N, C-alpha and C positions, 0 to 999 in steps of 0.2 A: 638632767631634765628636772623641771619643777613638777608641781602637780599636773596631772593629765586630766583634761576635761573632754569627755566623749559622750555625745548624745545625752547630756544632762547628768552624767555620772562622773564624779570626781574621784580619781585614784591618787593616793599619796605617792610622794616621790619614792621610787624604787620598787613599787609593786610589780610593774610589768617587767622591769629588769630582772627581778628575782625569779619570775616565772620563766623568762628566757634562759637565765643561767641554769636553772634546774633541767630544763628541756635539753640544752646543749650538752651538759655533763653526762646525760644518759645516752648520748649518741656513741656508738662503737667507733673507736679510732680517734676520738677527741681526747687528748691528754690533759690539756688545760685551757682555761678561758682567760682571755685578756693577756696583757703584757706582764709576765711574771719575773722580769729582770729585777735585780737588786736596786738599781737606780730608780726604776718605775715604782717599786714598793716604797722606797724612801720618799719619793715625791708625793705619792698618794697619802702617806702618813702626814707629811708636812702640810699638804694642801687640804687635809681632811677629806680626801676623795672617797666616795662610797665604795663598798666592797664589790660592786658590780662593774668595775672598770673592765673595759673591753666590750661593753655593750652600750649602744646608743639607740634611743627610741625617740622618734618624732611622729607627729600627726601629719599624715598626708591628706590628699583630697578624697581618697576612697578607702582609707584604712591607715594602719600604722606602718612606718618605715623603720626597719630594724637593721642596725649594723652590728656584726658580731666578729670579734677577733679571737682566733683559736690557734693552738698548737696541735699538730696531728702526729700520731704514732708512725714511726718509720715503717715503710712497707705497705701502707694503706694507699688506695687509689684516691687521690685528692678530690677529683670531681664527684666521686661517689660519696665521700664524707661530707663535702659541701652540700650536696643535694639532700642528704639525710638531715643535716643541720637545718636547712631551709624548711623541710617538711615538718620536723619536730617543733621548731619555733612557731610556724604558722598554726599548726594543730593545737599546741599548748595555749597560745594566746586566744585563738578563736574559741576553744573549749572553756577556758577559765575566765576570760574577760568578756567574751561575747562580741569581740570586735574583729573585723577582718584585717588581715595583714596584707598590705599592698605590695611590699617588697622586703626581702631579707637578703642583705649583702653579706657574704661570708668572706673574711680576710684571713688567709692562712699565714700567720706570722712566723711560723717555724715548724720544724720537724724534730721530734724527740726520739732518741735511739734507745729507749728503755723498754 
């Protein structure tokens, strides 16, 4: 995502993604954010991909559209973790940026057994 312009306010690249990443990492049951495979890390380094991989933010008609990719701890109820992530992201963005979140799509990419 490039700079984000909302209601006359310009946010630098990565601001909303950083807020989302912090909110997601605080959710109980979330082990990691984004694709943490070796191949993905290598591609991110080569492509100079920012550290918020696994998060995509777009501007929708009534607010922000957020996609989040996570890995979840084994034994957790997946819909419960996804709901907690949605709530945490929407609350963090609304509180810190002052912009409503229209949609948060949570993609559970894996289960970790630690």
